[in-house]
C-alpha positions as CSV (number, residue, x, y, z in Angstrom):
1,M,63.6,135.6,56.7
2,D,63.1,135.5,53.1
3,L,65.4,134.3,50.6
4,I,65.9,138.1,48.8
5,K,66.8,139.4,52.2
6,A,69.1,136.8,53.2
7,I,71.0,137.5,50.0
8,I,70.6,141.3,50.5
9,I,72.7,140.6,54.1
10,A,75.0,138.3,52.7
11,I,76.1,140.8,49.9
12,V,76.5,143.3,52.6
13,E,78.7,140.3,54.5
14,G,80.9,140.2,51.5
15,L,81.5,143.4,50.7
16,T,82.9,144.7,54.5
17,E,84.0,141.5,55.7
18,Y,87.4,142.6,54.3
19,L,87.0,146.2,54.5
20,P,87.9,148.2,57.4
21,I,84.4,149.2,58.3
22,S,82.7,146.1,60.6
23,S,80.5,143.5,58.7
24,T,79.2,142.9,61.7
25,A,77.8,146.1,61.6
26,H,77.0,146.4,58.5
27,M,75.1,143.4,58.6
28,G,72.9,144.5,61.7
29,F,72.0,147.9,60.6
30,T,70.6,146.3,56.8
31,A,68.8,143.5,58.7
32,N,67.1,146.1,61.4
33,L,66.3,148.3,58.0
34,L,64.9,145.5,56.3
35,G,62.6,145.1,58.9
36,L,63.9,141.8,60.2
37,E,62.9,140.6,63.9
38,E,66.2,139.6,65.9
39,T,65.5,135.9,66.2
40,E,68.2,133.7,67.0
41,F,68.5,132.2,63.4
42,L,69.1,135.5,62.5
43,K,72.2,135.9,65.0
44,M,73.4,132.5,64.0
45,F,73.4,133.1,60.0
46,Q,75.2,136.4,60.3
47,V,78.0,134.5,62.1
48,S,77.9,131.6,59.2
49,I,78.1,133.0,56.4
50,Q,81.3,134.5,57.1
51,F,82.1,131.1,56.2
52,G,82.0,132.0,52.2
53,A,83.7,135.0,52.9
54,I,86.4,132.7,54.2
55,L,86.7,130.7,51.4
56,S,87.1,133.6,49.2
57,V,90.1,134.5,50.4
58,V,91.3,131.0,50.1
59,V,90.7,130.7,46.2
60,A,92.2,134.1,45.8
61,Y,95.5,133.0,47.7
62,W,95.2,129.3,46.7
63,K,99.1,129.4,45.7
64,K,99.5,130.3,49.6
65,F,97.2,128.1,51.3
66,F,98.2,125.4,49.7
67,D,101.6,126.1,49.8
68,L,102.9,122.8,52.1
69,K,107.0,123.8,51.4
70,N,106.0,126.4,53.7
71,L,105.2,125.7,56.7
72,Q,106.5,128.4,58.8
73,F,103.1,129.9,57.1
74,Y,100.3,127.6,59.0
75,F,102.6,128.3,62.3
76,K,101.8,132.3,62.0
77,L,98.5,131.6,61.7
78,A,98.1,129.0,64.0
79,F,99.6,130.9,66.6
80,A,98.2,134.4,65.8
81,V,94.4,132.9,66.4
82,V,94.7,131.7,69.4
83,P,94.3,135.2,71.7
84,A,90.8,135.0,69.3
85,L,89.9,131.7,70.2
86,V,90.5,132.2,73.7
87,L,88.9,135.6,74.4
88,G,86.8,134.9,72.2
89,Y,84.9,131.7,74.0
90,L,85.7,133.5,77.2
91,F,83.7,136.7,76.4
92,D,81.0,135.2,73.8
93,D,77.7,136.0,75.9
94,K,78.7,139.6,76.5
95,I,79.7,139.8,72.6
96,E,76.0,138.4,71.9
97,A,74.6,141.1,74.3
98,V,75.9,144.1,72.6
99,L,75.1,142.7,69.1
100,G,71.5,144.1,69.6
101,N,72.7,147.6,71.0
102,Q,73.2,149.6,67.6
103,I,73.3,152.7,69.7
104,A,76.7,151.3,70.9
105,I,77.6,149.8,68.0
106,S,77.2,152.8,65.9
107,S,79.3,154.9,68.4
108,V,82.0,152.2,67.5
109,L,81.8,152.7,63.8
110,V,82.6,156.7,64.7
111,L,85.3,156.2,66.9
112,G,86.9,153.7,64.7
113,G,86.7,156.1,62.0
114,V,88.0,158.8,63.7
115,V,91.2,156.3,64.1
116,L,91.7,155.6,60.8
117,L,92.0,159.5,59.6
118,F,95.2,158.8,61.4
119,A,96.8,155.5,60.9
120,D,98.6,156.3,57.9
121,R,100.8,159.1,59.9
122,W,101.2,157.3,62.5
123,F,102.9,154.1,60.6
124,K,105.8,155.8,58.7
125,N,108.5,154.1,56.9
126,P,107.4,150.1,56.9
127,T,110.1,147.5,56.4
128,I,108.0,144.6,56.2
129,D,106.4,144.0,52.3
130,D,105.4,140.5,52.7
131,E,104.2,137.8,54.6
132,K,107.9,136.0,55.2
133,G,108.6,138.9,56.9
134,I,106.8,138.3,59.6
135,T,108.3,136.6,62.6
136,I,106.3,134.0,65.2
137,K,105.9,137.1,68.4
138,K,104.8,140.1,65.1
139,A,102.4,137.2,64.0
140,V,100.8,136.6,68.0
141,T,101.0,140.3,68.6
142,I,99.0,141.0,65.3
143,G,96.5,138.2,66.8
144,F,96.1,140.3,69.5
145,W,95.3,143.4,68.2
146,Q,92.6,141.4,66.0
147,C,90.9,140.8,69.5
148,L,89.7,144.4,69.6
149,A,86.7,143.4,66.7
150,M,85.1,141.2,69.4
151,M,83.6,145.0,70.1
152,P,80.9,144.7,67.2
153,G,81.9,148.2,65.2
154,T,85.1,147.7,65.5
155,S,86.0,146.0,62.5
156,R,88.5,142.7,62.7
157,S,89.8,143.7,59.0
158,A,90.9,147.2,60.9
159,A,92.2,145.9,63.8
160,S,94.4,143.6,62.4
161,I,95.6,145.6,59.6
162,I,96.6,148.4,62.1
163,G,97.8,145.9,64.3
164,G,100.6,144.6,61.2
165,M,101.2,148.1,60.8
166,T,102.2,148.6,63.9
167,Q,104.5,145.6,63.4
168,G,106.6,147.2,60.5
169,L,104.0,146.0,57.8
170,T,103.3,148.1,54.5
171,R,99.4,148.7,54.0
172,K,99.3,146.1,51.2
173,A,101.2,143.4,53.6
174,A,99.1,144.3,56.8
175,A,96.3,144.0,54.7
176,E,97.0,140.7,53.3
177,F,97.9,139.0,57.0
178,S,94.3,139.8,58.1
179,F,93.2,137.9,55.1
180,F,95.2,135.1,55.5
181,L,94.4,135.2,59.6
182,A,90.3,136.0,59.0
183,V,90.7,132.2,57.8
184,P,91.5,130.2,60.5
185,T,89.5,132.6,62.9
186,M,86.1,132.8,61.1
187,L,86.2,129.1,60.5
188,A,86.5,128.4,63.8
189,V,83.9,131.5,64.5
190,T,81.2,129.8,62.0
191,V,82.0,126.3,63.4
192,Y,81.5,126.9,66.6
193,S,78.5,129.3,66.1
194,V,77.1,126.3,64.2
195,F,78.3,123.0,65.9
196,V,78.8,124.3,69.2
197,K,76.5,127.0,70.4
198,T,73.6,126.8,71.8
199,W,71.4,129.9,70.7
200,G,68.4,131.1,73.3
201,K,69.9,129.8,76.2
202,E,66.8,131.7,78.1
203,T,64.3,130.9,75.3
204,P,61.7,127.8,75.7
205,N,63.6,126.1,72.4
206,P,67.5,126.6,73.0
207,Q,68.5,125.1,70.0
208,K,72.6,124.4,68.2
209,G,72.7,126.0,64.9
210,Y,72.9,123.0,62.9
211,E,69.5,122.4,64.3
212,M,68.1,125.8,62.9
213,I,69.1,125.1,59.3
214,M,67.6,122.1,59.4
215,E,64.7,122.8,61.0
216,S,63.0,123.6,57.5
217,Q,64.0,123.8,53.8
218,E,63.8,127.5,53.7
219,H,66.7,127.8,56.5
220,I,68.8,124.8,54.2
221,T,68.1,127.1,51.3
222,V,69.0,130.4,52.8
223,F,72.1,129.4,54.4
224,I,73.6,127.7,51.4
225,V,72.8,130.8,49.3
226,G,73.6,133.3,52.0
227,N,77.4,131.8,51.3
228,V,77.2,131.3,47.8
229,V,76.6,134.8,47.6
230,A,79.5,135.7,50.4
231,F,82.1,134.1,48.9
232,I,81.2,135.6,45.2
233,V,80.8,139.3,46.4
234,A,83.9,138.8,49.0
235,L,85.9,137.8,46.0
236,I,85.6,140.8,44.4
237,A,86.0,142.5,47.2
238,I,89.8,141.5,48.2
239,K,91.4,142.4,44.9
240,A,89.6,145.9,44.9
241,F,90.6,146.5,48.5
242,I,94.3,146.2,48.3
243,G,94.4,148.5,45.0
244,F,92.1,151.2,46.6
245,L,94.1,150.9,50.0
246,N,97.2,151.2,48.1
247,K,96.4,154.3,46.7
248,Y,93.9,155.9,48.9
249,G,95.2,155.1,52.3
250,F,92.6,154.5,55.1
251,R,91.5,158.3,55.5
252,P,88.5,157.3,53.0
253,W,87.5,154.8,55.3
254,G,87.7,156.7,58.4
255,W,85.6,159.4,56.7
256,Y,83.0,156.9,55.7
257,R,82.6,154.9,59.2
258,I,82.2,158.6,61.0
259,F,79.2,159.8,58.4
260,V,77.3,156.3,58.1
261,G,77.9,156.4,62.3
262,I,76.8,159.5,62.7
263,A,73.9,159.0,60.4
264,L,72.9,155.6,61.8
265,L,72.8,157.5,65.7
266,I,70.3,159.9,64.1
267,Y,68.1,157.2,63.0
268,F,68.3,154.8,66.4
269,Y,68.3,157.4,68.9
270,W,65.4,159.4,67.1
271,F,63.7,157.4,64.8
272,Q,63.5,154.0,66.5
């Protein structure tokens, strides 16, 4: 994978990580359209550049993340991330198996779009407009909703935002808590993919993520630049998304998912 293609994928990651349209799906489709071979390094790269997107949330909401007086905030995130850590570890192999099935991912993209068309109607009269109103119980419930995104194409952001709205959060509060929850979730995923997981178990040369990164100067450059680009783009996308969501709700994202999902189903079914 050359640097230009890595930057394109990182831009897609930064734009889509915090939008309810599935960054995993969009990165997979982009890699396919760029003609990239589905190597173990590519799969690891698509997971690990989420680290850059994570840092964008910490920077955008640095007062919240470094307010050591608000210990409840850290407890909420710690409890909320547990379901994803446990279920993600248990179903890691099954999740990875679906990553290469573009038809399945495109179908999920469409189905998720249909759900978003009606999300604003289902959750009216919210009562919580700030993270401080979220109890530990509500945080854990949102954490379980986030686990729906283990099916590629679902969107972690969409699942956790809708989960927040089921608990009485406003769209803005649900979106922001989804951003906050992404930090420990994606950090754990990145650490696991780089330092713990063995990629290519069925191949003659299974490797840890960091071994693939250190394999060549090209891989090191691609990894570093990818994270930097994802960070910059995600930082811009976060603020823009909050304003757009408050003004227009979920329907535009629902129609977008349906349109793109159908287009990709046609593409992968007839032309691949």
